[in-house]
FIMI-742570 format. One line per 4 residues: number of its first residue (from 1); their letters; for each residue y, x, z of C-alpha. Coordinates in pm, 1 decimal, always signed. Layout:
BEGIN
NUM	a	Y X Z ~ ...
END
This chain:
BEGIN
1	xxxx	+13028.0 -18210.1 +18288.7 ~ +13006.4 -18180.1 +18634.7 ~ +12900.9 -17815.7 +18839.0 ~ +12639.7 -17803.1 +19097.9
5	xxxx	+12568.5 -18055.6 +19399.3 ~ +12564.3 -17746.3 +19606.7 ~ +12793.0 -17596.8 +19843.0 ~ +12744.5 -17241.0 +19662.2
9	xxxx	+12566.4 -17063.7 +19420.0 ~ +12513.9 -16689.1 +19264.5 ~ +12709.5 -16562.5 +18970.2 ~ +12378.6 -16526.1 +18764.3
13	xxxx	+12300.2 -16913.4 +18819.5 ~ +12636.0 -16987.5 +18771.1 ~ +12631.4 -16769.4 +18439.9 ~ +12317.2 -16909.5 +18304.7
17	xxxx	+12382.3 -17286.4 +18379.3 ~ +12725.4 -17235.6 +18198.9 ~ +12605.2 -17103.6 +17923.3 ~ +12343.7 -17347.3 +17855.4
21	xxxx	+12626.8 -17645.7 +17912.8 ~ +12874.9 -17507.6 +17647.2 ~ +12609.9 -17428.8 +17418.9 ~ +12499.2 -17805.1 +17406.9
25	xxxx	+12878.1 -17906.9 +17309.2 ~ +12940.5 -18069.1 +17013.0 ~ +13191.7 -17846.8 +16751.7 ~ +13438.3 -18183.1 +16795.3
29	xxxx	+13475.6 -18179.3 +17166.6 ~ +13494.6 -17809.1 +17208.9 ~ +13803.3 -17842.0 +16972.1 ~ +13908.5 -18121.2 +17135.6
33	xxxx	+13895.1 -17957.5 +17508.2 ~ +14054.2 -17668.3 +17351.2 ~ +14364.1 -17913.6 +17255.8 ~ +14377.3 -18055.8 +17589.4
37	xxxx	+14348.2 -17720.4 +17792.8 ~ +14651.7 -17573.3 +17540.6 ~ +14885.2 -17895.6 +17627.9 ~ +14744.6 -17854.1 +18048.2
41	xxxx	+14932.2 -17508.1 +18007.4 ~ +15247.2 -17650.5 +17966.9 ~ +15224.6 -17792.2 +18298.1 ~ +15210.8 -17444.4 +18460.1
45	xxxx	+15468.8 -17345.7 +18709.0 ~ +15845.6 -17219.5 +18529.7 ~ +15756.0 -16890.7 +18681.4 ~ +15475.3 -16849.8 +18411.1
49	xxxx	+15712.7 -16960.8 +18167.0 ~ +15992.2 -16729.0 +18239.7 ~ +15729.4 -16413.4 +18146.2 ~ +15757.3 -16229.3 +17832.9
53	xxxx	+15451.2 -16055.8 +17763.0 ~ +15144.5 -16277.3 +17728.7 ~ +14777.4 -16163.0 +17715.0 ~ +14561.5 -16374.4 +17519.9
57	xxxx	+14182.1 -16329.7 +17443.5 ~ +14045.2 -16456.8 +17098.0 ~ +13693.0 -16670.3 +17117.9 ~ +13371.8 -16548.1 +16994.8
61	xxxx	+13277.0 -16889.3 +16796.0 ~ +12904.0 -16869.4 +16774.7 ~ +12905.5 -16882.9 +17170.9 ~ +13154.8 -17157.6 +17163.3
65	xxxx	+13445.6 -17019.0 +17363.8 ~ +13766.8 -17242.8 +17417.5 ~ +13957.9 -17193.4 +17061.2 ~ +14256.2 -17052.5 +17180.2
69	xxxx	+14448.0 -17114.7 +16854.0 ~ +14619.5 -17419.4 +17003.3 ~ +14738.7 -17219.1 +17303.7 ~ +14865.3 -16936.4 +17065.1
73	xxxx	+15079.2 -17167.2 +16871.6 ~ +15232.4 -17254.7 +17191.0 ~ +15313.8 -16901.4 +17275.9 ~ +15458.9 -16844.2 +16945.4
77	xxxx	+15648.2 -17180.3 +16942.4 ~ +15829.6 -17071.5 +17263.0 ~ +15901.7 -16738.2 +17114.0 ~ +15642.3 -16556.2 +17371.4
81	xxxx	+15519.2 -16182.2 +17316.8 ~ +15147.3 -16204.7 +17267.6 ~ +14863.0 -15926.2 +17313.9 ~ +14558.0 -15910.6 +17214.3
85	xxxx	+14276.5 -15697.9 +17354.6 ~ +14037.7 -15470.8 +17206.3 ~ +13727.9 -15367.3 +17349.4 ~ +13652.9 -14991.9 +17401.7
89	xxxx	+13285.6 -14801.1 +17430.1 ~ +13394.8 -14695.8 +17742.3 ~ +13370.0 -15083.2 +17882.6 ~ +13770.5 -15108.1 +17922.6
93	xxxx	+14018.5 -15278.2 +17730.3 ~ +14331.7 -15165.2 +17483.4 ~ +14583.2 -15379.3 +17420.4 ~ +14821.4 -15467.3 +17124.6
97	xxxx	+15112.4 -15667.0 +17051.1 ~ +15026.9 -15930.1 +16822.9 ~ +15253.1 -15933.4 +16507.3 ~ +15294.8 -16060.3 +16150.5
101	xxxx	+15135.8 -15729.1 +15995.5 ~ +14843.4 -15752.0 +16282.9 ~ +14492.8 -15689.2 +16101.0 ~ +14157.6 -15853.6 +16242.0
105	xxxx	+13845.3 -15776.8 +16274.9 ~ +13525.9 -15922.3 +16432.8 ~ +13356.4 -15635.8 +16685.2 ~ +13012.4 -15596.0 +16724.4
109	xxxx	+13031.6 -15924.0 +16940.6 ~ +13176.0 -16124.0 +16727.1 ~ +13507.9 -16137.4 +16941.3 ~ +13824.5 -16093.0 +16665.2
113	xxxx	+14030.9 -15763.7 +16773.0 ~ +14360.9 -15602.2 +16654.1 ~ +14222.6 -15308.9 +16392.8 ~ +14552.1 -15102.2 +16544.4
117	xxxx	+14888.5 -15170.5 +16572.3 ~ +15143.2 -15145.0 +16899.8 ~ +14966.7 -15054.8 +17190.9 ~ +15084.1 -15245.0 +17503.3
121	xxxx	+15026.0 -15081.0 +17829.1 ~ +14899.7 -15309.7 +18148.5 ~ +15169.4 -15259.3 +18331.5 ~ +15390.7 -15430.4 +18067.2
125	xxxx	+15169.6 -15767.9 +18089.8 ~ +15311.4 -16084.7 +18269.6 ~ +15060.9 -16300.6 +18223.9 ~ +14702.5 -16294.7 +18145.1
129	xxxx	+14496.3 -16559.7 +18048.2 ~ +14128.3 -16485.2 +18158.1 ~ +13794.4 -16600.3 +17994.1 ~ +13554.7 -16724.9 +18217.1
133	xxxx	+13251.4 -16941.8 +18269.5 ~ +13239.5 -17055.2 +18546.0 ~ +13543.9 -17059.8 +18870.1 ~ +13524.7 -17188.9 +19228.5
137	xxxx	+13794.4 -17328.0 +19445.4 ~ +13912.1 -16993.1 +19592.1 ~ +13984.2 -16896.5 +19230.4 ~ +13691.6 -16647.3 +19202.3
141	xxxx	+13528.4 -16635.5 +18838.8 ~ +13222.7 -16548.9 +18649.6 ~ +13205.2 -16401.5 +18344.1 ~ +12983.2 -16269.6 +18130.8
145	xxxx	+12923.5 -15926.4 +18376.0 ~ +13028.7 -15645.0 +18185.9 ~ +13309.9 -15576.7 +18373.2 ~ +13587.2 -15547.7 +18132.7
149	xxxx	+13836.6 -15806.9 +18262.7 ~ +13744.5 -15682.2 +18592.9 ~ +13900.8 -15354.0 +18478.6 ~ +14182.4 -15464.7 +18305.5
153	xxxx	+14287.8 -15676.1 +18569.4 ~ +14229.1 -15432.5 +18820.3 ~ +14513.0 -15245.0 +18604.1 ~ +14781.0 -15466.1 +18602.8
157	xxxx	+15051.2 -15514.5 +18826.1 ~ +14991.1 -15665.2 +19134.3 ~ +15252.2 -15960.4 +19042.8 ~ +15094.1 -16014.7 +18723.2
161	xxxx	+14990.7 -16380.1 +18653.6 ~ +14621.4 -16448.2 +18627.5 ~ +14537.5 -16790.1 +18454.2 ~ +14186.5 -16858.4 +18377.4
165	xxxx	+14048.6 -17097.3 +18101.2 ~ +13761.5 -17281.6 +18133.6 ~ +13566.6 -17594.4 +18004.0 ~ +13451.9 -17714.4 +18332.8
169	xxxx	+13571.8 -17769.8 +18680.9 ~ +13588.5 -17583.1 +18983.7 ~ +13245.6 -17488.7 +19155.5 ~ +13284.0 -17544.1 +19539.0
173	xxxx	+13203.0 -17132.0 +19592.1 ~ +13039.0 -16850.2 +19403.6 ~ +12871.7 -16689.6 +19717.7 ~ +12809.7 -16366.1 +19589.0
177	xxxx	+13196.2 -16265.6 +19484.2 ~ +13319.0 -15899.4 +19609.7 ~ +13632.2 -15796.0 +19765.5 ~ +13660.9 -15559.3 +19421.7
181	xxxx	+13646.9 -15885.7 +19272.5 ~ +14049.4 -16038.0 +19112.8 ~ +14065.9 -16383.1 +19193.5 ~ +14266.1 -16609.5 +18959.5
185	xxxx	+14639.9 -16780.3 +19042.0 ~ +14566.5 -17074.7 +18831.3 ~ +14299.4 -17180.2 +18635.9 ~ +14328.5 -17419.2 +18339.4
189	xxxx	+14073.1 -17714.5 +18223.7 ~ +14103.0 -17993.1 +18014.7 ~ +14200.9 -18229.4 +18257.7 ~ +14426.1 -18047.9 +18504.4
193	xxxx	+14591.5 -17691.0 +18640.7 ~ +14393.7 -17567.1 +18955.8 ~ +14654.7 -17314.9 +19197.0 ~ +14478.0 -17071.6 +19386.7
197	xxx	+14455.1 -17060.4 +19687.4 ~ +14455.3 -17439.4 +19708.2 ~ +14586.9 -17652.4 +19997.6
END
């Protein structure tokens, strides 16, 4: 499924377009694409895999988000520390280390979250896998518009590696990106790995 045939698009238009596209994906195709993304992640540069603390989102199944269980298996197989987010009432995220004793519970948006555990500061996180609906060739992304990840990424170290995960390929340009938006370093789709800035 390809993007629009325009030079650029507004976030709100891209958001509604890709929500519809994602909703039309059969469950079987979603699983296949999620597995392909996990396999493509293995092609990320060594500077990613030398890292220790990896932040990973868990999917909202009802919204047909990428099934990150395959990627979680990859990270655990490489003995990485996996950190999971928890949404707070002030539109910020708390972050908890995933351990054998971690108990997950769905929040009001049906996102599985850790109930409690060992809290990890954003400054400790080396790599963030970023959820998104669309992205462009400059590494800008479109999310749901709530700002949770924008605030979180701004709290991370400047050298924290930001990796988007997308079911779809890059748009040419998101017209209304802002200076405060934090661009991605990489984006992984079922077909390829994008590196930003693109040459």
